[in-house]
C-alpha positions, 0 to 999 in steps of 0.5 A: 357105246360111242357112235364111232365104234358102230360106224367103223365096224368091219363087215365079214365078206360072203366069200372066202378063198380056200386051198384045194389039194389033190389026195393023189399027188399033192397038186394044189390050187385056189378056189373061192366058195361061200363062207357059210357053205360046207367044206369042199370035195371035188373031182378035177383033172390033176396035171401031175398024174394026167387023170382025174383025182379027188381034191379036198379043202385044205385050209382058208387063205383069205376073205374075198369081196 
């Protein structure tokens, strides 16, 4: 193995940005979580229905430093 391959290896970040979506109205927002953590579900205020709603993690967007 060449030394340059070892030196240029990318390191995975410890956090990722995910898309959170409301189960009720479809409202979405971005959230940052640890890469090794479980998928998120949370209760948060939904501006479309003016009440609290359950949000779940829809998909990964990108890695964050």
